[in-house]
OpenMM code with the backbone's topology and positions (N, CA, C; nanometers):
from openmm import Vec3, app, unit

residues = "MET THR ARG ASN MET GLY ALA ILE ASP ARG ALA ILE ARG ILE ILE ALA ALA VAL ALA LEU LEU TYR ALA ALA PHE ALA THR ASP LEU THR GLY GLY GLY LEU VAL GLN VAL ALA ALA VAL LEU VAL ALA ALA VAL PHE ALA LEU THR ALA ALA ALA GLY HIS CYS PRO LEU TYR ARG ILE VAL GLY LEU ARG THR CYS ARG ARG GLY".split()
positions = [
    Vec3(9.3241, 4.6753, 11.0428),
    Vec3(9.2087, 4.6705, 10.9670),
    Vec3(9.2596, 4.8156, 10.9637),
    Vec3(9.1720, 4.8950, 10.8401),
    Vec3(9.1643, 5.0122, 10.8107),
    Vec3(9.0119, 5.0340, 10.8626),
    Vec3(8.9951, 5.1414, 10.8977),
    Vec3(8.8810, 5.2204, 10.9008),
    Vec3(8.7931, 5.2316, 10.8284),
    Vec3(8.6557, 5.2111, 10.8022),
    Vec3(8.5893, 5.2185, 10.6765),
    Vec3(8.4552, 5.2647, 10.7429),
    Vec3(8.4737, 5.2670, 10.8895),
    Vec3(8.3110, 5.3386, 10.9314),
    Vec3(8.3304, 5.4683, 11.0119),
    Vec3(8.2549, 5.5994, 10.9812),
    Vec3(8.2335, 5.7094, 11.0543),
    Vec3(8.1707, 5.7144, 11.1653),
    Vec3(8.1935, 5.7860, 11.2028),
    Vec3(8.1134, 5.8311, 11.4100),
    Vec3(7.9824, 5.8070, 11.4060),
    Vec3(7.9252, 5.8828, 11.3051),
    Vec3(7.7605, 5.8505, 11.2761),
    Vec3(7.7380, 5.6823, 11.2486),
    Vec3(7.8075, 5.6085, 11.1953),
    Vec3(7.7927, 5.4777, 11.1944),
    Vec3(7.7876, 5.4047, 11.2745),
    Vec3(7.8859, 5.4558, 11.3015),
    Vec3(7.9516, 5.3410, 11.4370),
    Vec3(7.8456, 5.4144, 11.5498),
    Vec3(7.7948, 5.5150, 11.5597),
    Vec3(7.6985, 5.5426, 11.6906),
    Vec3(7.5812, 5.4922, 11.6450),
    Vec3(7.5491, 5.4943, 11.5246),
    Vec3(7.4196, 5.3997, 11.4990),
    Vec3(7.4280, 5.2254, 11.5291),
    Vec3(7.5264, 5.2129, 11.5381),
    Vec3(7.5511, 5.0801, 11.5846),
    Vec3(7.5609, 4.9883, 11.7159),
    Vec3(7.6102, 5.1093, 11.8011),
    Vec3(7.6409, 5.1004, 11.8933),
    Vec3(7.4337, 5.1097, 11.9922),
    Vec3(7.3657, 5.1772, 11.9460),
    Vec3(7.2370, 5.2390, 11.9429),
    Vec3(7.1602, 5.1221, 11.9432),
    Vec3(7.1843, 5.0276, 11.8346),
    Vec3(7.1063, 4.9392, 11.7710),
    Vec3(7.1335, 4.8005, 11.8365),
    Vec3(7.2921, 4.7988, 11.9401),
    Vec3(7.3308, 4.7108, 11.9565),
    Vec3(7.2438, 4.7143, 12.1067),
    Vec3(7.2203, 4.8146, 12.2074),
    Vec3(7.1851, 4.8204, 12.2855),
    Vec3(7.0598, 4.8064, 12.2995),
    Vec3(6.9721, 4.8818, 12.1856),
    Vec3(6.8777, 4.8310, 12.1762),
    Vec3(6.7991, 4.6514, 12.1537),
    Vec3(6.8687, 4.5816, 12.0738),
    Vec3(6.8839, 4.4574, 12.0921),
    Vec3(6.8601, 4.3515, 12.2087),
    Vec3(7.0140, 4.4170, 12.2968),
    Vec3(7.0008, 4.3964, 12.3743),
    Vec3(6.9287, 4.3707, 12.4954),
    Vec3(6.8502, 4.5012, 12.4967),
    Vec3(6.7315, 4.5352, 12.6042),
    Vec3(6.5810, 4.4350, 12.5415),
    Vec3(6.6217, 4.4302, 12.4278),
    Vec3(6.4590, 4.3605, 12.3905),
    Vec3(6.4877, 4.1614, 12.4029),
    Vec3(6.6609, 4.1470, 12.3958),
    Vec3(6.6290, 4.0416, 12.4397),
    Vec3(6.6349, 3.9898, 12.5642),
    Vec3(6.6884, 4.0804, 12.6503),
    Vec3(6.6727, 4.0512, 12.7688),
    Vec3(6.6142, 4.1072, 12.9128),
    Vec3(6.4799, 4.2127, 12.8878),
    Vec3(6.4328, 4.3105, 12.9094),
    Vec3(6.2737, 4.2855, 12.8945),
    Vec3(6.2217, 4.2677, 12.7266),
    Vec3(6.0901, 4.2493, 12.6991),
    Vec3(6.0889, 4.1038, 12.7011),
    Vec3(5.9880, 4.0740, 12.6210),
    Vec3(5.9433, 3.9498, 12.5938),
    Vec3(5.9030, 3.9379, 12.4517),
    Vec3(5.9654, 4.0816, 12.4014),
    Vec3(5.9131, 4.0638, 12.2301),
    Vec3(6.0000, 3.9892, 12.1676),
    Vec3(6.1049, 3.8984, 12.2197),
    Vec3(6.1892, 3.7980, 12.1263),
    Vec3(6.1538, 3.6575, 12.1368),
    Vec3(6.0544, 3.6711, 12.2364),
    Vec3(6.0012, 3.5173, 12.2897),
    Vec3(6.0937, 3.4506, 12.3409),
    Vec3(6.2393, 3.4757, 12.3633),
    Vec3(6.3460, 3.3771, 12.3778),
    Vec3(6.3739, 3.2694, 12.2909),
    Vec3(6.4549, 3.1747, 12.3662),
    Vec3(6.5426, 3.1092, 12.2466),
    Vec3(6.6150, 3.0624, 12.1535),
    Vec3(6.5827, 3.0642, 12.0397),
    Vec3(6.6342, 3.1044, 11.9161),
    Vec3(6.6729, 3.2217, 11.8636),
    Vec3(6.5473, 3.3055, 11.8912),
    Vec3(6.5058, 3.4536, 11.8631),
    Vec3(6.6211, 3.5255, 11.9445),
    Vec3(6.6433, 3.5147, 12.0819),
    Vec3(6.6894, 3.5497, 12.1593),
    Vec3(6.8701, 3.5550, 12.1916),
    Vec3(6.8487, 3.4227, 12.1203),
    Vec3(7.0425, 3.4078, 12.0752),
    Vec3(7.1082, 3.4814, 11.9832),
    Vec3(6.9957, 3.4566, 11.8750),
    Vec3(7.0081, 3.6011, 11.7462),
    Vec3(7.0011, 3.7755, 11.7777),
    Vec3(6.9331, 3.7317, 11.8579),
    Vec3(6.9479, 3.8904, 11.9054),
    Vec3(7.0521, 3.9259, 11.9420),
    Vec3(7.1235, 3.8340, 12.0500),
    Vec3(7.2641, 3.8964, 12.1663),
    Vec3(7.3901, 3.8649, 12.0135),
    Vec3(7.3354, 3.7765, 11.9002),
    Vec3(7.4965, 3.7814, 11.8616),
    Vec3(7.4952, 3.9110, 11.7612),
    Vec3(7.4162, 3.9245, 11.7140),
    Vec3(7.3857, 4.0585, 11.6340),
    Vec3(7.3918, 4.1857, 11.7104),
    Vec3(7.3938, 4.1725, 11.8293),
    Vec3(7.3885, 4.3113, 11.9080),
    Vec3(7.5717, 4.2763, 11.9601),
    Vec3(7.6144, 4.1580, 11.9429),
    Vec3(7.8056, 4.1490, 11.9616),
    Vec3(7.8670, 4.1648, 11.8532),
    Vec3(7.8011, 4.1527, 11.7392),
    Vec3(7.8970, 4.1962, 11.5658),
    Vec3(7.8623, 4.3312, 11.5705),
    Vec3(7.7452, 4.4131, 11.5855),
    Vec3(7.7743, 4.5429, 11.6026),
    Vec3(7.8228, 4.6293, 11.6787),
    Vec3(7.8111, 4.5742, 11.8125),
    Vec3(7.9404, 4.6749, 11.9133),
    Vec3(8.0517, 4.6425, 11.8836),
    Vec3(8.0999, 4.5088, 11.8610),
    Vec3(8.2716, 4.4737, 11.8260),
    Vec3(8.3233, 4.5916, 11.6147),
    Vec3(8.2307, 4.5931, 11.5823),
    Vec3(8.2335, 4.6226, 11.4307),
    Vec3(8.2683, 4.8159, 11.4949),
    Vec3(8.1488, 4.8081, 11.5694),
    Vec3(8.1535, 4.9754, 11.6314),
    Vec3(8.2631, 5.0070, 11.6782),
    Vec3(8.3503, 4.9721, 11.7394),
    Vec3(8.4387, 4.9212, 11.8442),
    Vec3(8.5549, 4.9562, 11.7495),
    Vec3(8.6031, 4.8554, 11.7072),
    Vec3(8.7086, 4.8693, 11.6050),
    Vec3(8.6714, 4.9823, 11.4409),
    Vec3(8.5512, 5.0128, 11.4527),
    Vec3(8.5887, 5.0987, 11.3241),
    Vec3(8.5488, 5.0602, 11.1682),
    Vec3(8.5567, 4.9059, 11.2017),
    Vec3(8.5943, 4.8331, 11.0884),
    Vec3(8.4596, 4.7429, 11.0327),
    Vec3(8.4293, 4.7553, 10.9280),
    Vec3(8.3170, 4.6085, 10.9400),
    Vec3(8.3544, 4.6038, 10.7881),
    Vec3(8.3720, 4.4362, 10.8113),
    Vec3(8.3707, 4.3917, 10.6513),
    Vec3(8.3212, 4.3479, 10.5588),
    Vec3(8.1891, 4.3438, 10.6215),
    Vec3(8.0882, 4.3824, 10.4494),
    Vec3(8.1205, 4.4625, 10.4243),
    Vec3(8.1641, 4.5943, 10.4699),
    Vec3(8.2063, 4.7029, 10.3956),
    Vec3(8.3121, 4.6947, 10.3090),
    Vec3(8.3846, 4.5929, 10.3557),
    Vec3(8.5185, 4.6067, 10.2642),
    Vec3(8.5169, 4.5479, 10.1059),
    Vec3(8.3972, 4.4102, 10.1611),
    Vec3(8.4131, 4.3422, 10.0526),
    Vec3(8.2796, 4.4107, 9.9666),
    Vec3(8.1821, 4.5093, 9.9876),
    Vec3(8.1102, 4.5674, 9.8639),
    Vec3(8.1952, 4.6986, 9.8577),
    Vec3(8.3085, 4.7258, 9.8962),
    Vec3(8.3687, 4.9038, 9.8979),
    Vec3(8.2964, 5.0279, 9.9353),
    Vec3(8.2224, 4.9925, 10.0158),
    Vec3(8.1591, 5.1286, 10.1002),
    Vec3(8.2581, 5.1323, 10.2050),
    Vec3(8.2283, 5.2696, 10.1633),
    Vec3(8.3192, 5.3594, 10.3123),
    Vec3(8.2727, 5.4731, 10.3476),
    Vec3(8.2367, 5.4819, 10.5064),
    Vec3(8.1578, 5.5661, 10.5620),
    Vec3(8.2424, 5.6831, 10.6535),
    Vec3(8.3560, 5.6472, 10.6433),
    Vec3(8.4132, 5.7813, 10.7100),
    Vec3(8.5089, 5.8499, 10.6067),
    Vec3(8.5724, 5.9556, 10.6519),
    Vec3(8.6084, 6.1019, 10.6109),
    Vec3(8.7847, 5.9930, 10.5759),
    Vec3(8.7914, 6.0568, 10.4765),
    Vec3(8.9205, 5.9651, 10.4155),
    Vec3(9.0861, 6.0891, 10.4682),
    Vec3(9.1652, 6.0103, 10.4832),
    Vec3(9.2524, 6.0856, 10.5380),
    Vec3(9.3736, 6.0823, 10.6191),
] * unit.nanometer
topology = app.Topology()
chain = topology.addChain("A")
for resn in residues:
    res = topology.addResidue(resn, chain)
    for name in ("N", "CA", "C"):
        topology.addAtom(name, app.Element.getBySymbol(name[0]), res)
């Protein structure tokens, strides 16, 4: 996999993943059930793509937020 995510993009995804996990487990914001599961799944996708530095959706649409080189 070729990296297609820059450092700022990756940091935003990590912050979003932490916020979603907090909302899913530490608050009643999600209401539990399906919304809680969806929040955890989206957080997992954000965390995994940030760790890998590669977003499959970016590849499909031809987007690249990292420096070339």
